Each structure stands twice: as C-alpha cells, then as structure tokens.
SEKOLKOL-794173 format. One record per atom (N, C-alpha, C): x, y, z. Coordinates in steps of 0.001 Angstrom, whole numbers, padded with zeros to 6 digits, always signed. Atoms other than C-alpha are relative to their C-alpha. Last residue first. Layout:
residues N
XYZ/...
This chain:
residues 276
+000023-001436+000302/+003339+015162-041798/+000844+000242-001244/-000951-000428+001025/+002333+011600-040976/-000116+001499-000247/+000617-000411+001264/+000543+010993-037691/+001090+000402-000984/-000881-000633+000976/+001638+009105-034571/-000758+000308-001291/+000306+000478+001333/-000874+008428-031825/+000850+000774-001002/-000475-000840+001100/+000458+008809-028304/-000367-000657-001321/+000323+000706+001245/-001331+007381-025264/+000304+000948-001153/+000098-000799+001222/+000251+008569-022021/-000287-000891-001191/-000232+000938+001097/-000441+006900-018681/-000225+000792-001276/+000319-000068+001434/-000079+009518-015964/+000331-001277-000759/-000861+000971+000665/-000193+010046-012225/-000469-000155-001444/+000271+001437-000050/-002252+013081-011326/+001078-000836-000682/-001048+000574+000860/-000781+016556-010699/-000162-001519-000019/+000254-000541+001336/-003350+018841-009079/+001046-000504-000997/+001192-000839-000099/-001786+017748-005784/-000157+000728-001332/+000413-000721+001205/+000678+014882-005717/-001280+000783+000270/+001001+000599+000877/+002545+013553-002691/-000328+000893-001180/+001233+000275-000726/+004362+015070+000296/-001094-000627-000856/+000685-000886-000931/+006526+013091-000147/+000103+001451-000469/-000724-000240-001247/+007716+011353-003282/-000873+000836+000930/-000025-001354-000550/+005875+009881-006260/+000853+000046+001262/-000441-000078-001385/+005485+006930-008573/+000026+001437+000484/+000930+000766-000831/+003385+006773-011748/+000367+000059+001476/-000428+001157-000772/+005060+009350-013976/-001104-000652+000807/-000014-000349-001424/+004210+012881-015107/+000378-001171+000905/+001024+000730-000740/+005190+012032-018727/+000128+000306+001492/-000423+000379-001349/+007265+014597-020610/-001192-000574+000759/+001162+000282-000848/+006828+014907-024392/+000501-000538+001337/-000254+000637-001289/+009460+016665-026454/-001324-000261+000688/+001163+000098-000866/+009394+017684-030129/+000361-000802+001248/+000331+001293-000604/+012413+018864-032098/-001271+000083+000838/+000692+000827+000995/+012787+021807-034486/-000473-001331+000575/-000490-000312+001344/+013571+024312-031702/-000774-000847-000995/-001349-000425-000375/+012292+022550-028591/+000775+000215-001297/-000838-000163+001197/+008535+022269-029112/+001340+000554+000468/-000753-001238+000194/+006886+021008-025940/+000730-000045-001336/-000680-000152+001298/+004255+018423-025040/+000691+001357-000082/+000683-000270+001256/+003261+017514-021478/+000919+000205-001192/+001027+000960+000419/+005032+017841-018163/-000574+000409-001349/+000246+001002-001034/+008017+019472-016451/-001091-000997-000348/+000246+001245+000736/+009329+021264-019541/-000437-001112+000951/+001002-000337+001017/+009049+024749-017990/-000316-001200-000881/+001314+000335-000540/+010859+023159-015067/-001119+000402-000943/+001095-000483+000847/+013955+023304-017256/-001351-000445+000560/-000114-001431+000238/+016765+023042-014727/-001226+000547-000717/+000023-000296+001439/+015907+019646-013281/+000108+001520-000151/+000761+001046+000682/+016182+017946-009908/+000033+000188-001511/-000748+001246+000102/+018985+020124-008516/-000723-001037-000838/-000977-000126+001077/+017337+023471-009288/+000791-001284-000193/+000741-000119+001255/+014242+022634-007256/+000946+000124-001180/+000430+001280+000540/+016456+021316-004471/-000705+000122-001336/-001139+000811+000416/+018345+024552-003778/-000470-001252-000724/-000613-000701+001124/+015266+026787-003727/+001197-000794-000529/+000829+000212+001183/+013483+024242-001574/+000586+000682-001226/+000083+001372+000522/+016296+024060+000943/-000791-000163-001279/+001450+000179-000073/+017121+027786+001374/-000335-001323-000676/+000328+000114-001417/+020826+027938+002115/-001497-000193+000215/-000209+001373-000440/+021714+027171-001508/-000225-000191+001495/+000805+000974+000749/+020154+030397-002761/+000132-001411+000548/+001098+000545-000798/+021490+032691-000034/-000717-001165-000680/-000501+000683-001205/+024942+033448-001487/-001100-000665+000830/-000668+001267+000246/+023312+034099-004904/+000512-000690+001277/-001459-000172+000076/+020968+036836-003722/+000711-001354-000061/-000607+000166-001321/+017369+035719-004383/+001509+000191-000137/+000012-001303-000667/+015799+037153-007548/+000609-000059+001404/-000895-000905+000716/+016734+034144-009714/+000052+001399+000635/-001409+000222-000328/+015270+031818-007102/+000925+001021-000665/-000319-000822-001172/+011763+033254-007468/+001503-000039+000271/+000080-001394+000430/+011549+031859-011002/+000356+000943+001155/-001157-000250+000861/+012792+028486-009787/+000010+001450-000477/-001161-000222-000860/+010269+028600-006948/+001253+000294-000816/+000176-001320-000616/+007428+029037-009469/+001212+000332+000868/-000246-000959+001077/+008715+026080-011481/-000120+001422+000529/-001449-000091+000145/+008938+024092-008254/+000388+000935-001137/-000521-000905-001027/+005294+024921-007536/+001512+000152-000120/-000612+000689-001142/+004334+023324-010826/+000612+000982+000986/-000877+001114+000320/+002156+025564-013028/+000602-000631+001243/-001399-000398-000143/+000714+029034-012493/+000977-001110-000382/-000270-001242+000732/-002949+028827-013565/+001443+000491+000116/+000830-000314+001172/-003639+026105-010991/+000295+001395-000539/+000874-001120-000355/-000666+025601-008642/-000830+000362-001227/+000230-000987+001063/+000841+022186-009280/-000979+001056+000503/+000976-000959-000539/+002385+019921-006660/-000126+001131-001013/+000735+000574-001137/+004043+016798-008095/-001047+000922+000614/-000109-001020-001036/+006295+018829-010470/-000670-000403+001299/+000922-001085+000297/+005120+016703-013379/+000091+001163+000966/+001276+000328-000656/+006878+013738-011810/-001024+001108-000204/+000482-001139-000791/+010051+015498-013056/-001211-000320+000872/-000919-000573-000984/+011974+012428-014274/-000614+001046+000928/+000772+000004-001243/+009904+011628-017381/+000738+000855+001012/-000708-000142-001275/+011078+011774-020993/-000980-000111+001158/+000872+000380-001103/+010049+010919-024555/+000814-000005+001285/-000724+000443-001193/+011829+012781-027348/-001024-000308+001078/+000731+000023-001269/+009940+012960-030634/+000923-000541+001084/+001410-000235+000336/+011181+013839-034107/-000873+000001+001246/+000737+000813-000965/+014713+014184-032795/-001480+000293-000227/+001417+000190+000285/+017016+015448-035554/-000581-000935+001062/+000355+001078+000916/+020294+016351-033971/-001497+000015-000282/-001018+000089+001062/+021938+019374-032312/-000364-001027-001066/+000380-000910+001092/+018748+020067-030329/+000986-000087-001170/+000438+000769+001166/+019689+016963-028310/-000490+000877-001154/-001162+000555+000706/+021682+019063-025854/-000422-000650-001310/-000843-001145+000358/+018709+021194-024745/+001225-000456-000794/+000524-000574+001242/+016448+018154-024875/+000833+001178-000463/-000822+000439+001132/+018694+016536-022246/-000484+000561-001327/-001077-000974+000221/+016964+018646-019605/+000874-000380-001185/+000334-000931+001087/+013972+016331-020145/+001047+001081-000232/+000001-001370-000519/+015669+013621-018042/-000297+000990-001127/+000745-000167-001255/+014771+010032-018966/-000156+001462+000428/-001012-000652-000828/+015875+010018-022603/-000684+000464+001281/+000327+000164-001411/+014005+007768-025042/+001144+000572+000827/-001140+000140-000901/+014425+009057-028596/-000497-000078+001440/+000465-000303-001351/+011844+008558-031342/+001156-000298+000940/-000447+000721-001183/+013264+008684-034859/-000675+000520+001265/+000537-000547-001248/+012245+009548-038387/+000477-000824+001193/+000829+000931-000763/+014595+008277-041139/-000503+000679+001277/+001384-000066+000467/+015843+010827-043696/-000943-000907+000787/+000603-001317-000218/+019114+011520-041879/-001476+000061-000380/+000013-000799+001224/+020085+007840-041684/-000831+001269+000165/+001299+000054+000662/+020421+006761-038038/+000050+000842-001272/+000132+001276+000712/+023977+006020-036909/-001274-000047-000843/-000596-000145+001331/+024441+009707-036063/+000064-001310-000777/+000941-000634+000921/+021979+009320-033222/+000562+000138-001404/+001252+000746+000152/+024102+006794-031347/-000855+000616-001107/-000250+001278+000673/+027645+008115-031770/-001268-000820-000240/-000486-000109+001382/+026393+011665-031037/+000235-001353-000658/+000984+000266+001063/+024256+010900-027978/+000557-000034-001409/-000753-000526+001143/+027021+010531-025399/-000839-000258-001242/+000911-000753+000865/+025367+009946-022019/+000825+000701-001078/+000163+000688+001282/+027856+007405-020705/-001029+000667-000905/-001155-000311+000862/+029015+009713-017917/-000088-000667-001363/-000978+001087+000103/+025454+009389-016543/+001182+000426-000866/-001066-000208-000985/+023623+012585-015577/+001063-001091-000045/-000711-001239+000316/+021509+012562-018774/+001173+000255+000948/+000487-001178-000712/+020487+008958-018155/+000907+001192-000262/-000210+000040-001444/+021666+006593-020843/-000573+001247+000660/-001244-000579-000496/+020059+006900-024283/+000154-000247+001493/-000005-000184-001442/+017450+004819-026098/+001356+000469+000478/-001336-000063-000602/+016772+005097-029818/-000144+000234+001499/+000179-000272-001424/+013590+003969-031602/+001387-000057+000628/-000992+000465-000966/+013932+004239-035375/-000437+000363+001413/+000036-000740-001261/+010985+004520-037754/+000987-000622+000977/+000475-001379+000163/+010766+003568-041453/-000052+000819+001273/-001106-000916+000243/+012978+000477-041144/-000418+001461-000113/-000554-000010+001348/+010223-001577-039556/+001019+001115-000180/+001108-000209+000929/+007950-001200-036540/+000466+000004-001451/+001063+000993-000211/+010423-002715-034050/-001170+000119-000959/+001010-000328+001013/+013374-000765-035491/-001171-000976+000126/+000770+001139+000493/+015935-000670-032683/-001035+000504-001003/+001071-000333+000936/+018719+001728-031701/-000695-001285-000427/+000396+001027+000967/+021031+001423-028692/-001180+000473-000837/-000793-000321+001196/+022979+003696-026383/-000278-001013-001109/-001090-000784-000597/+021280+001902-023503/+000982+000269-001126/-000854-000561+001052/+017941+000599-024774/+001011+000945+000644/-000511-001311-000374/+016344-001609-022135/+000991+000454-001073/-001353-000343+000436/+014400-004477-023691/+000361+001427+000415/+000083-001461-000020/+011418-005928-021881/+001413+000502-000229/-000065-000553+001360/+011515-009573-022972/-000314+001486-000044/+001407-000105+000418/+010409-010866-019555/-000099+000647-001381/+000630+001311-000184/+013919-012156-018799/-001473+000023-000364/-000225+000788+001216/+015359-008937-020295/-000680-001368+000093/+001031-000365+000975/+013734-007038-017433/+000165-000772-001305/+001308+000435-000483/+015794-008845-014802/-001101+000286-001015/+000076+001464+000063/+019006-008481-016790/-001369-000510+000439/+000075+000423+001407/+018513-004755-017422/-000169-001507-000113/+001327-000341+000529/+017722-004085-013761/-000149-000480-001435/+000967+000875-000673/+020796-005911-012473/-001395+000219-000571/-000153+001336+000586/+022980-004152-015055/-000989-000984+000616/+000519+000001+001366/+021661-000746-014021/+000074-001374-000646/+001441+000264+000004/+022207-001448-010338/-000561-000108-001408/+000271+001382+000393/+025982-001724-010757/-001476-000336-000081/-000720+000416+001206/+026802+001462-008852/-000259-001489-000270/-001440-000275+000040/+024146+002181-006222/+000630-000495-001297/-000477-000123-001380/+022077+003811-007640/-000349-001273+000766/-001459+000146+000033/+021819+003593-011463/+000619+000082+001396/-000315+001377+000377/+018066+003006-011664/+001497-000287+000062/+000180+000856-001171/+017496+006240-009743/+000307-001460-000294/-001072-000198-000977/+019034+008275-012583/-000127-000911+001215/-000063-001325-000587/+016717+006811-015176/+001098+000091+001034/-000187-000101-001446/+017032+003797-017456/+000044+001456+000440/-001323-000528-000331/+015550+003453-020935/+000094+000070+001517/-000156-001042-000996/+012644+001352-022119/+001414+000535+000060/-001378-000499-000051/+011191-001040-024632/+000080+001086+001065/-000123-000985-001072/+008062-003206-024755/+001474+000368+000120/-000990+000064-001058/+007235-005151-027896/-000064+001144+001004/-001385+000028+000501/+005587-004957-031284/+001035+000154+001105/-000126+000748+001255/+001930-005761-030634/+001448-000173-000428/-000399-000918+001066/+002059-004713-026994/+000239-000807-001258/+000254+000528+001336/+000616-006278-023842/+000338+001068-001042/+000223-001041+001002/+002007-005577-020386/-000139-000628-001384/+001403-000013+000420/+001581-008633-018154/-000317+001130-000980/+000127+001002+001071/+005356-009149-017982/-001439-000097-000494/-000085-000606+001325/+005368-005860-016075/-000088-001015-001136/+001201-000786+000304/+004084-007452-012875/+000023+000495-001451/+001148+000919+000004/+006682-010216-012680/-001284+000737-000349/-000014+000702+001285/+009334-007666-013687/-001173-000976-000097/+000552-000907+001007/+008340-005531-010707/-000056-000683-001360/+001455-000048-000187/+008872-008467-008379/-000643+000916-001035/+000538+001315+000376/+012330-009044-009822/-001514-000041+000155/+000213+000107+001450/+013121-005304-009778/-000571-001355-000410/+001399+000259+000369/+012493-004898-006038/-000215-000320-001481/+000562+001273-000452/+016220-005460-005230/-001477-000214-000353/+000522+000835+001084/+017547-002657-007439/-000747-001243+000452/-000184+001371-000477/+017850-000056-004666/-000603-000938-001037/-001232+000116-000782/+018067+003713-005184/+000260-001389+000576/-000526-001193-000673/+014431+003939-006301/+001210-000355+000858/-000125+000181-001452/+013049+001504-008900/+000580+001291+000592/+000802+001177-000338/+011830+001605-012530/-000035-000189+001518/+000281+000056-001429/+013238+005103-012827/-001008-001108+000300/-000934-000001-001108/+013144+005163-016616/-000539+000165+001399/-001123-000946-000003/+011198+006134-019712/+000663+000156+001371/-000097-000368-001415/+008983+003140-020414/+001263+000826+000195/-001315-000574-000255/+007840+002644-024027/+000025+000532+001434/-000020-000588-001331/+004921+000370-024973/+001435+000443+000266/-001228-000004-000790/+004469-000214-028677/-000294+000518+001395/-001013+000580+000876/+001608-001059-031063/+001340-000120+000722/-001014-000834+000657/-000857-000433-028288/+000901-000775-000947/-000504+000887+001056/-004055-002397-027521/+001121+000680-000791/-000253-000785+001211/-005350+000627-025556/+000433-000866-001179/+001294-000347+000600/-006917-001594-022886/+000161+000800-001281/+000472+001130+000804/-003459-003041-022224/-001316+000308-000705/-000854+000148+001177/-002161+000345-021085/-000514-001105-000906/+000299-001128+000882/-005103+000949-018763/+000825-000079-001279/+001315+000242+000610/-004706-002535-017282/-000372+001119-000973/-000170+001078+000988/-000981-002000-016698/-001317-000275-000716/-000753-000555+001131/-001649+001346-015012/+000187-001046-001091/+000906-000867+000757/-004358-000194-012812/+000700+000567-001225/+000901+000869+000756/-002023-003015-011775/-000984+000823-000832/-000751+000637+001074/+000622-000459-010803/-000908-000880-000853/-000236-001006+001036/-001882+001612-008843/+000762-000595-001171/+001275-000321+000646/-003119-001415-006917/+000195+000993-001138/+000328+001098+000916/+000393-002628-006169/-001277+000312-000765/+000710+001141-000571/+001174+000761-004654/-000231-001073-001058/+000955+000523+000989/+003835+003112-005987/-000650-001238+000593/+000230-001066+000980/+006000+005371-003798/-000959-000423-001108/+000236-001217-000777/+005745+003002-000858/-000366+001123-000962/+001234+000166-000766/+005381-000398-002533/-000221+001156+000983/-000479+000458-001299/+009011-000133-003750/-001159-000174+000984/+000686+001132-000615/+008526+000514-007466/+000691-000406+001297/-000535-000034-001368/+009713+003979-008400/-000621-001125+000829/+000794+000895-000836/+007440+003765-011473/+000446+000058+001466/-000230-000266-001415/+008952+006814-013117/-000884-000848+000922/-001255-000553-000503/+007491+006494-016615/+000023+000028+001517/+000030+000037-001461/+004883+004891-018839/+001330+000552+000498/-001185-000354-000780/+004374+005725-022518/-000320-000087+001490/+000258-000324-001405/+001780+003953-024652/+001332+000284+000675/-001064+000258-000971/+002312+004149-028394/-000502+000360+001384/+000348-000376-001371/-000360+003904-031090/+001103-000458+000958/-000692+000816-000998/+000634+003929-034752/-000308+000514+001399/+000981+000664-000853/-002009+005829-036727/+000629-000941+001018/+000935-001013-000480/+000369+006747-039527/-001126-000704+000752/-000189-000192-001438/+002860+003888-039697/-000860+001128+000564/+000490+001185-000713/+001703+002620-043103/+000172+000106+001525/+001467+000027-000099/+002059+006144-044490/-000538-001193+000786/+000614+000807+001061/+005784+006179-043682/-001513-000083+000179/+000474+001266-000547/+006627+009047-041297/-000656-000805-001116/-000454+001175+000755/+008512+011623-043346/-000416-001328+000611/-000429-000196+001383/+007977+014356-040742/+000492-001311-000608/-001408+000343+000224/+006178+013180-037608/+000336+000199-001477/-000348+000085+001420/+002881+014621-036349/+001505-000175-000152/-001255-000678+000311/+001970+013865-032736/+000364-000252-001458/-000431+000369+001356/-001540+013012-031594/+001238+000822-000327/-000560-001044+000854/-002038+013224-027820/+000354-000589-001353/-000043+000395+001411/-004036+011316-025240/+000507+001162-000838/-000169-001166+000864/-003441+011616-021487/+000147-000483-001440/-000472+000357+001336/-004838+008819-019328/+000036+001268-000847/+000715-000637+001104/-005105+010035-015744/+000618-000450-001312/-000644-000037+001312/-004098+007879-012795/-000906+000715-000997/+000139+001163+000875/-005545+008760-009426/+000708+000191-001336/+001201-000100+000811/-004160+011442-007096/-000072-001196-000943/-000200-000170+001437/-001653+011184-004275/-001344+000123-000700/+001226-000565+000564/-001125+011127-000536/+000222+000292-001480/-000107-001395+000402/+001876+008934+000200/-001317+000468-000605/+000153-000813-001196/+001833+005706+002198/-000022+001483-000322/-000740-001260+000022/+001244+003480-000843/-000299+000809+001254/+000841-001197+000000/+000000+000000+000000/+000876+001248+000000/
C-alpha cells in the first residue's frame, strides 16, 4: 500500500505529427509509462495493476517506459518484472534507465538483466526498429550518466529516417537540439508533483523566485536549492513542448515522493503518430 497522498491515474491522449513518417505507420499507437519507483511506498500494487490494465486496454503497437523503474535499490526489480510481464504490446516493450536506476553502482545491469527475462528491452545507447525500417527507436543513458554521449548513437540513423528518442531527463532536450529528434520521450520530473492552478508546478514558481534571491542565499534555502537540482527546465516538467525543431513529451510518472501529488495526477500517455 502506498503511504503517500496522491491522485488517481489520468490517461493523457495526444496526436503527434512526424515528418517523413511512412504512411503505413500513420495511426501507430504508443503507450508511454514512466517513473514507477517501485518499492510499494512510492507506488502501490493497486496503482501499478491499474496502469498495466489501462495500457493493455489501448491495444498499443508499442509500450515505451522512460526510466526510474526503482528507487536507489535494485532489489524490487524481480517483483516488478513479474508485474510488467503482463504488459501487452503488438511490437514489444522497450525502455531506458533513469538516474534512480543507477544507484548504487551496478544497479543498471541488475535491472537490465531482470527485465530482459520478460523480454522488456532496455535501450542503452542502442537503436531498434520494431515497426520496420521507417521509424527508429533510440534509447540513451540517463543525462547525468558519464555514458550519455548521444552523437555516436543518433548519427547512426540515416538523416531521412524519423526517430523517437528515449531520454529520462527532459533537460537533455537542450543538448539533443543538435540532432534530428522527431519525438523525445522523458519523465523524471513527476510533473512537479504539486501544481498551482494557472501558475504551473510549484517548483517552477520557486525556480523563477530563485533568480531574484541573492546568490549566497540560494543554496541555504532548501526548496530553492532542491528545485534546481532535480531539473533546470521546469518549464518542460510535463506535457508536449517544441524545442527548436524537435518535439518533447514529458510524462508525469506513476510513482511519487513526499508530500505527494496535488493537481498533478499520475499519468499513462497514449500517443498516436501521424504523418506530416
């Protein structure tokens, strides 16, 4: 049972136009999940089962999971894998790792091996073509990992081929502007967790306040320090964004931290690809 006050899951639906998408792939349905933080505290069994049921009800062509399967301890991954093997997808389930999946050192390999046993493929500097040669799916290491080196990966993809890039931290969109990224899928922010109606995530508001606080005081005020540590671009904390020529979608995630979620429900994203 989850011990954190939260809100129910919301299914977000969005159509995203992709340049040069082959006509036969127009209408492709992708479900994105993110930030499970599976430890039975930050994500209850009931919520996880509901998310899996909602995903399966969509009959998706692909399921993509954008990191933070666990939280600072890989030991729950075997139980999580037992649950995730119930995900249904016509062309497979793929994912990338988040920053919490890499703590402590060596956790990433444990997680990848456990998920591989249920045929959930983690893309770590890897490209796959599950829907055919007309659409690449690339997965990158976490933005804070020393192995985050997108150039050798993205430059393998022919320039005329559309690509979806899995990158846990949306801050990476700033770096990825150098390459063609038709759609970047990220998580990490939990949508800000606490959202002020008409203003956005409270951490985004604090980030704006932070710039007016004298520099010597910024790191002495806990919330002002922490909001900048999690992510710099709180303006990208949830939903769809245009980043120069690239597109970014940030999922609010399923797990959470204290004090919980307010006006920021957990999310299952249903993305329908369209030709442009």
